[in-house]
C-alpha positions in Angstrom: 0.0 0.0 0.0 1.3 3.4 -0.9 2.4 5.6 2.0 0.6 8.9 2.6 2.3 12.3 2.3 2.3 12.6 6.1 3.9 9.2 6.5 6.6 9.9 3.9 7.4 13.3 5.5 7.7 11.7 9.0 10.2 9.2 7.7 12.3 12.1 6.3 11.9 14.3 9.4 12.7 11.4 11.8 16.0 10.8 10.0 16.6 14.5 9.9 16.3 15.1 13.7 18.3 12.0 14.5 21.4 13.2 12.6 24.1 14.3 15.1 25.2 17.2 13.0 21.6 18.5 12.7 21.1 18.1 16.4 24.2 20.1 17.1 23.6 22.9 14.6 19.9 23.4 15.5 20.3 22.7 19.2 17.6 20.1 19.1 16.3 18.3 22.3 16.4 14.6 22.5 13.0 12.9 22.7 11.1 15.6 21.0 9.6 15.1 17.6 10.2 17.3 14.5 6.8 18.9 14.8 7.5 19.8 18.4 10.7 21.7 17.5 9.9 23.2 14.1 6.9 25.3 13.2 4.5 24.1 10.5 5.3 27.2 8.5 9.1 26.9 8.9 11.2 26.6 5.8 12.4 23.2 7.0 8.8 21.9 7.4 7.7 23.3 4.0 10.7 21.8 2.2 10.1 18.4 3.7 6.4 18.6 2.8 7.3 19.5 -0.8 9.8 16.6 -1.0 7.3 14.2 0.5 4.6 15.3 -2.0 7.0 14.7 -4.9 7.8 11.2 -3.6 4.1 10.5 -3.1 3.3 11.6 -6.7 6.0 9.4 -8.0 4.5 6.4 -6.1 1.1 7.3 -7.6 2.4 7.5 -11.1 4.2 4.2 -10.7 1.1 2.4 -9.3 -1.0 3.8 -12.2 1.7 2.6 -14.6 1.6 -0.9 -13.2 -2.2 -0.9 -13.4 -2.2 0.3 -17.0 0.5 -2.3 -18.1 -1.4 -5.1 -16.3 -4.7 -4.1 -17.9 -3.0 -3.9 -21.3 -1.3 -7.2 -21.0 -4.5 -8.9 -19.8 -6.5 -7.3 -22.6 -4.1 -8.2 -25.4 -4.0 -11.9 -24.6 -6.0 -13.4 -27.5 -8.3 -16.4 -27.0 -9.5 -15.1 -23.7 -13.0 -13.9 -22.7 -11.5 -10.5 -21.7 -10.0 -10.0 -25.1 -13.4 -10.4 -26.7 -15.0 -7.9 -24.2 -12.2 -5.4 -24.8 -12.6 -5.7 -28.6 -16.3 -5.0 -28.2 -15.5 -1.8 -26.4 -12.9 -0.9 -29.1 -15.6 -1.2 -31.9 -16.1 2.0 -33.8 -19.5 2.4 -35.4 -19.3 3.8 -38.9 -15.6 3.1 -39.4 -13.7 0.4 -41.3 -10.9 -1.7 -40.0 -7.4 -1.5 -41.6 -7.4 -4.5 -44.1 -6.3 -7.8 -42.5 -6.1 -6.3 -39.0 -8.3 -5.9 -36.0 -7.4 -2.2 -35.6 -8.7 1.2 -37.0 -6.9 4.0 -38.7 -7.4 7.2 -36.7 -5.7 9.5 -39.2 -7.7 12.6 -39.7 -10.2 11.9 -36.9 -10.6 14.1 -33.8 -10.8 12.6 -30.3 -14.5 13.6 -30.2 -15.2 11.7 -33.4 -13.5 8.6 -32.1 -15.3 8.8 -28.8 -18.7 9.2 -30.5 -18.0 6.1 -32.6 -17.5 3.9 -29.5 -21.2 3.0 -29.2 -20.5 -0.1 -27.0 -20.2 1.3 -23.5 -20.5 -2.0 -21.6 -19.3 -5.5 -22.6 -18.7 -8.8 -20.9 -17.8 -12.2 -22.4 -18.7 -15.5 -20.6 -18.7 -19.2 -21.5 -20.7 -22.1 -20.2 -18.6 -24.9 -18.6 -18.7 -26.9 -21.8 -17.2 -23.9 -23.7 -19.6 -24.7 -26.6 -20.3 -21.0 -27.3 -19.0 -17.6 -26.2 -21.7 -15.3 -25.0 -20.9 -11.6 -25.5 -23.2 -9.2 -23.6 -23.2 -5.6 -24.8 -25.0 -2.4 -24.1 -24.8 1.3 -24.9 -25.7 4.2 -22.7 -28.4 6.9 -23.3 -28.9 9.7 -20.8 -27.0 7.8 -18.2 -28.9 4.6 -18.5 -27.8 1.3 -20.1 -29.7 0.5 -23.3 -29.5 -2.1 -26.1 -27.7 -1.1 -29.3 -29.8 -0.1 -32.2 -30.5 -2.6 -35.0 -27.9 -0.9 -37.3 -25.3 -0.8 -34.6 -25.8 -4.5 -33.8 -25.5 -5.4 -37.5 -22.2 -3.5 -37.7 -20.9 -5.0 -34.5 -21.7 -8.5 -35.7 -19.9 -7.9 -39.0 -16.9 -6.6 -37.0 -16.7 -9.7 -34.9 -17.1 -11.9 -38.0 -13.9 -10.2 -39.2 -11.8 -10.3 -36.1 -12.9 -13.4 -34.1 -10.7 -16.5 -34.0 -11.4 -19.2 -36.5 -13.7 -21.8 -35.1 -15.0 -19.8 -32.2 -18.8 -19.9 -31.9 -20.2 -16.8 -30.3 -23.6 -15.2 -29.6 -24.0 -11.5 -29.0 -26.6 -10.7 -26.4 -28.0 -7.2 -27.0 -31.2 -7.1 -24.9 -33.3 -4.7 -22.9 -32.6 -4.7 -19.1 -33.9 -7.7 -17.2 -36.9 -6.5 -15.2 -36.9 -6.7 -11.4 -39.7 -6.9 -8.9 -38.9 -6.3 -5.3 -41.1 -6.2 -2.1 -39.6 -4.9 1.2 -40.8 -4.0 4.6 -39.1 -0.8 5.7 -39.2 -0.1 9.4 -38.4 3.6 9.7 -37.8 6.3 12.2 -40.8 8.7 11.9 -38.7 11.5 13.3 -36.7 11.4 10.0 -38.9 9.9 7.3 -42.6 9.9 6.4 -44.7 6.9 5.5 -43.5 7.1 1.8 -39.8 7.2 2.6 -39.4 10.9 2.1 -37.1 12.9 4.3 -38.7 15.3 6.8 -35.9 17.9 6.6 -37.6 19.7 3.7 -35.6 18.2 0.9 -38.4 15.7 0.1 -35.9 13.2 -1.1 -37.3 9.7 -1.5 -34.2 8.1 -0.1 -35.4 4.5 0.0 -36.5 4.4 -3.6 -33.4 6.3 -4.7 -31.1 3.8 -2.8 -32.8 0.8 -4.4 -32.4 2.2 -7.9 -28.9 3.5 -7.3 -27.8 0.1 -6.0 -29.3 -1.8 -9.0 -28.0 0.8 -11.4 -24.4 0.7 -10.0 -24.0 -3.1 -10.2 -21.1 -4.1 -12.4 -22.1 -4.9 -16.0 -23.0 -8.6 -16.1 -22.2 -8.7 -12.4 -23.8 -10.5 -9.5 -26.8 -9.1 -7.7 -27.4 -10.4 -4.2 -30.4 -9.9 -1.9 -28.1 -9.4 1.1 -26.2 -6.5 -0.5 -29.4 -4.7 -1.3 -30.6 -5.1 2.3 -27.2 -3.9 3.6 -27.4 -0.8 1.4 -30.9 0.1 2.7 -29.7 -0.5 6.3 -27.2 2.2 5.8 -29.8 4.8 5.0 -30.3 7.4 7.8 -33.8 6.8 9.2 -34.1 3.1 8.3 -34.3 1.0 11.4 -34.7 -2.3 9.6 -35.1 -3.5 6.0 -36.7 -6.9 5.4 -36.8 -8.3 1.9 -40.1 -10.1 1.4 -39.4 -11.2 -2.2 -37.1 -10.5 -5.1 -37.9 -11.6 -8.7 -36.6 -11.0 -12.2 -37.5 -11.8 -15.8 -36.0 -11.1 -19.2 -36.9 -11.2 -22.9 -40.4 -12.4 -23.7 -40.9 -14.3 -20.5 -44.3 -13.4 -19.1 -43.7 -14.4 -15.5 -41.2 -13.2 -12.9 -39.0 -15.9 -11.4 -37.8 -15.7 -7.8 -34.2 -14.7 -7.1 -32.9 -17.2 -4.6 -30.2 -15.3 -2.9 -28.3 -14.0 -5.9 -28.5 -13.8 -9.7 -26.7 -12.5 -12.8 -28.9 -10.7 -15.4 -29.3 -12.2 -18.8 -29.0 -8.8 -20.5 -26.1 -7.9 -18.2 -28.0 -5.3 -16.3 -31.3 -4.8 -14.4 -34.0 -2.2 -14.3 -37.1 -1.7 -12.1 -40.2 0.5 -12.5 -42.4 2.1 -9.9 -45.1 -0.6 -10.2 -42.6 -3.4 -9.3 -40.9 -1.6 -6.4 -43.3 -2.5 -3.5 -42.3 -0.8 -0.3 -44.3 -1.3 2.9 -43.4 1.5 5.3 -43.8 0.6 8.9 -43.1 3.3 11.6 -40.9 1.9 14.3 -43.0 1.4 17.4 -40.2 2.7 19.6 -41.1 6.2 18.6 -44.9 5.9 18.8 
């Protein structure tokens, strides 16, 4: 773990005040710390702070460099699920590949044009245990919400993978609307802080319970795991919530008409979840302690 600026400075100042020549020239007292013998605005303190900051910045740059190199190496290993996911994110809508390569020519394009062509904002590649087919989940983003690609975008993405995928690899692109969720919870609340619809009584009118549920679902990693326990934990941390009890969690995707119970945890078929007002059932119960 990288040291803080204060920790780096202390290492320097401890060595400084333990030097016999420094002790003699400054007339330092044994047993006292640097901060006890030098003002925070002294030239010595300022210089040590500047040096510690420079060292700390060097650490940060090195750590970021390591992370960038690790990510690049992991992403450039072909024949891995991660490689396919990263290639989906690298896809440029409306642009052609350099012949016989899996890369694009960026000559003459601005950064804004390149960014606008990256229509795949989320991607994950997974395989069943028998490795019979590679499933590639993709989605774009519209007004801050995950959405499926348009028909034209999906056609272009499919052509792109037909061009770059390894010979013999069977894959299926999953480009679907969000899996629908249905949740029912009993919320025992502090009536000094919240009303019977989960709104704050401080004048803001924020619907903190509903917002927390939607924020939790929306911030799940793409194609990541949802767990009932994590949702309850998030609600328990809301100021004014005394207890959150999950009565039922359900989901469905595609053309399925019926919701299916989520037994502890689940991964969305589309890679992401969404929930509407009608399917977020909250039973607000004032905590009897305050009544």
